C-alpha positions in Angstrom: -0.3 -0.1 -0.1 1.2 3.3 -0.5 0.8 6.7 1.3 -2.2 9.1 0.4 -0.3 12.6 0.9 3.2 11.5 -0.9 3.2 7.9 -2.5 5.7 6.1 -0.5 5.4 2.6 0.5 3.1 2.0 3.7 6.1 1.5 7.1 4.6 -1.9 8.7 2.0 -0.7 10.8 0.7 2.1 8.8 -2.8 2.2 7.5 -3.3 5.0 5.5 0.1 7.6 6.0 3.7 7.0 6.0 4.0 9.6 8.9 2.3 12.1 11.0 3.8 14.8 8.8 2.1 13.4 5.4 -1.7 12.8 7.4 -1.3 16.5 8.7 -0.9 17.8 5.5 -3.3 15.6 4.1 -6.2 16.2 6.5 -5.1 20.7 6.0 -5.8 19.8 2.2 -9.1 18.1 2.8 -10.5 20.5 5.2 -8.6 23.8 3.6 -11.8 25.8 3.7 -13.0 24.7 6.9 -9.8 25.9 8.5 -10.1 29.2 6.6 -13.3 29.9 8.2 -12.7 28.9 11.7 -9.7 31.3 11.1 -11.6 34.2 10.1 -14.4 33.4 12.6 -12.0 33.5 15.7 -10.4 36.8 14.3 -13.8 38.6 13.7 -14.8 36.9 17.4 -11.2 38.3 19.0 -10.5 41.5 17.5 -8.2 42.6 20.5 -6.1 39.4 20.7 -6.1 39.5 16.8 -4.7 43.3 16.9 -1.9 42.1 19.0 -0.7 39.5 17.0 -1.0 40.8 14.3 1.6 43.6 15.7 3.9 41.4 16.9 3.8 40.2 13.8 4.6 43.4 11.7 7.3 44.1 14.3 9.1 40.6 14.1 9.0 41.1 10.1 10.2 45.2 10.5 13.3 44.1 12.4 13.9 41.0 10.2 16.9 41.3 8.0 14.3 40.5 4.9 13.2 43.8 5.2 16.5 45.7 5.8 17.9 44.1 2.3 14.3 44.7 0.6 14.6 48.8 2.0 18.5 48.9 0.7 17.4 47.8 -2.7 14.8 49.8 -3.2 16.8 53.0 -1.8 19.7 51.8 -4.3 17.7 52.2 -7.1 15.9 55.4 -6.4 18.0 57.3 -4.0 15.9 60.9 -4.6 12.6 59.4 -4.0 14.1 57.7 -0.4 15.5 60.8 0.5 12.8 62.7 0.8 9.4 59.8 1.7 10.9 57.7 4.6 11.9 58.5 8.0 15.1 57.6 10.1 14.5 54.9 10.9 15.2 53.7 7.2 17.9 56.2 6.7 19.4 54.3 9.2 19.1 50.8 8.1 20.7 52.1 5.1 23.6 54.1 6.5 24.0 50.8 8.1 24.3 49.0 5.4 26.8 51.1 3.5 29.3 50.8 6.4 28.8 47.0 6.6 27.3 46.9 10.2 30.2 47.6 11.7 32.0 50.6 14.0 34.2 52.4 11.5 36.5 53.0 14.3 36.4 49.5 16.3 35.1 47.5 13.9 32.2 46.2 16.8 28.9 45.2 15.9 26.9 46.0 18.9 24.9 49.1 19.8 25.5 51.1 16.6 24.5 54.9 16.3 25.3 57.5 13.8 27.4 60.1 14.1 27.0 63.5 12.6 30.6 65.1 11.3 28.6 68.4 10.4 25.4 69.8 11.2 23.7 72.1 8.3 21.1 73.8 9.8 17.9 75.7 7.3 17.0 79.2 7.7 14.4 77.8 10.2 16.6 76.5 12.4 15.7 73.0 11.6 18.2 70.0 10.8 18.2 69.4 7.0 16.6 66.2 6.1 19.2 65.8 3.3 22.0 65.3 5.4 20.9 61.8 6.7 21.9 60.2 3.5 25.1 62.2 2.9 27.3 59.3 4.0 30.6 61.6 3.7 29.2 63.7 7.2 28.4 60.3 8.8 29.8 57.5 10.9 28.9 54.4 12.4 30.0 54.3 15.5 29.5 52.1 18.9 28.0 53.2 21.5 31.7 53.7 23.8 33.3 55.0 20.4 30.5 57.7 20.1 31.2 59.4 23.8 34.3 59.5 23.2 34.1 60.9 19.8 31.6 63.5 21.3 34.0 64.3 24.0 36.7 65.3 21.5 34.3 67.8 20.0 
């Protein structure tokens, strides 16, 4: 006899599936719509719990390397668009990537911060946002090197 899911020969003592994994996959395929309906009903009946779960999942995604690499790729394709549109979190990711995710002084990869070598101010006294992506005026430093660098200036 063969497994209903994968078609492999059944081990001795098994009747329909060669493993528990195959049984669960077959069960999911067979009852897929039922699982989807149950999930939709649960979301409707538990909106607070659902929001918490979504928020947690989004947090994990935003702080993943996959997300950061996607941001960096989009920036490289169209830097002018990204300068105007996105906030400092995205700029931070881009700058770290440009500096190989390590401190420029001690090459540490922990507690990294962005250090501005030169601040430029516009007429209204606000920091110029274009400064953030001018890589010649920025350094990536670990926390200890950043405090030492700030003391020197």
